[in-house]
N, C-alpha and C positions, 0 to 999 in steps of 0.2 A: 796607571796600572791598572786594572782589577786582576785580581787574585781569584780563582775559582777552584771551588772544592767538592770532590766527586768522589763517593764512595770506593774504595780502592778492593780489590778483589787480594787473595792468595794466589801467588803464581804454584802454576804446577808444572815443573819443566822435564821437556821431555830431551831430545838429543841437540844436544849444544855443538853446533856446527862451527868450524874454524872461520866458515864461507862467509863473505857476505857481511852485513854491518851488524856492530853487535851493542848490548844495551848493560850499563852501568846505572851505579842508584849513589849520588852524593849526600852529603850532610853540609845544611852548611851554619855550622855552631857560631851561634852570635850570643853574647852578653852587653847587657849595659852598664858603663862605668863612668858615673859622673854626667848622667844625662847624655853619653854617648853611645854608637852602637861598635862594639867589637866582634873582630871575624877572627877566628883560628884557622889557621893554615897549618898545613903538616907539610914537612919533606916526605918525596916518593923515596923508596928503599934505594931505587937504582941510579937515577940522575939525579933525585936531593934538590927536584926543583919544586918551589911551594905548589900545594894542591889543597884539594877539600880531603877531608877520608872518604873513599869511595871505593864499592867494590862492585862482584858480579851478581844479577838476580839469586834469591837462597831460594827452594825450595819450601815452599808452604806459608812463606811470609810476602807480605807486602812491599811494594818498596819502598813506601815511609820506613817500615818495620827493617828491612836490609839496609840503606841508608843508614838509620839510629843503631845497626849493630854494627857496623864498617867504623862508625864514629867511638862507641865504645871499643872497641878492639883495636884502631888505628890511634885513637889517642887519646882513650880513657875519659871522653865526656858521654855524660850520663844530662839526662833531662827531659824537655819535653817536646816531644817533634809534632811536626801539623803536619794533614797528609795534604796539604795542598802543596802544588810544584810552584816553586820559584823560580824557576827557569831551565832551559835546556842548552847544552851546549855540545859540542864536538872537538873530538878530537884522532888521532892516526897513534895506535897502541903499536909498539915494534916487540910482531909475534915471528919467531921463526925467520928472524930477517926480514921480513915485512910490514910495511902498516898495514893495519888491520883497523878501520875506519867502526869507531865507540860512540854514541851516541849517550850522553850524560844527563839524566832527569836530577834537579839539584830538591832537594825539600829540607826548608828551616828546622833546624832544632835548638831552641833555646837554653841553655846547658845552665844547668843549676847546679852538677857539681864536677870537678874533674878528678877522678880518681889514681891515685896513687900507684896501684899495680893494674897492671893489662897488658890483655895477650903480645901485642907489639913493642911494649915498652921498649926504651934502649934502641929501637931499631929507624927512628926517626927523633927530627926537631920538632916541637911545637912549640906557635909564640902567636898571642893577639896581637891584633894590627887593628886602627881605625879600616872604616870600609874602604875609603879613599886609597888610602896607602898598602893595603892587600890585593885591592883590583890593580893597582901599577905590579905586584910582584908573580901574578900566577901569569901564562903565557897562554893563553885559550882568548883573544879576546871579545868573546859571547862570557865566559868566567867572568871575564873584567865586568863587562855591562852589567852581568847579574849581582855581581857583588856590589860595585859602586851604586846599581840601582834600588838597591836592597831596605825595605823600609817595615817594622817588623811589626808598627802601630798598623798596618793594613793588612796583615793575619789577623782572619777572625777566630 
């Protein structure tokens, strides 16, 4: 697998219509413990399923910076974000009792520190897992593959 890094531009958001496919950006938060890579998963607020920190594009931010912001807000995770996308997955988000297709670009974040105080503290469960275990806990098959095949040694 080849990792491609391109210069990201800051986004300028116009009208964000509720029709069509939407885009989100996620942070694949990882750390090394005893030479093993661990991945941070959080629970969603509504369904309590295991997910990556993710959110909508943010005006004036690159996709990677938006993902980094979500990692801080949802999990208190801070560290070194990579601008290279580790993969893309899709899911259906329930909006107004309808499924809305969402494409998510995943960016790796090497976690240096977990903050004790962050905006969504107490709203989610946070837990570190091996890549193999994390891949079995997330629902989306494409995300399972991204997590299972994630190798930080390939990041530049």
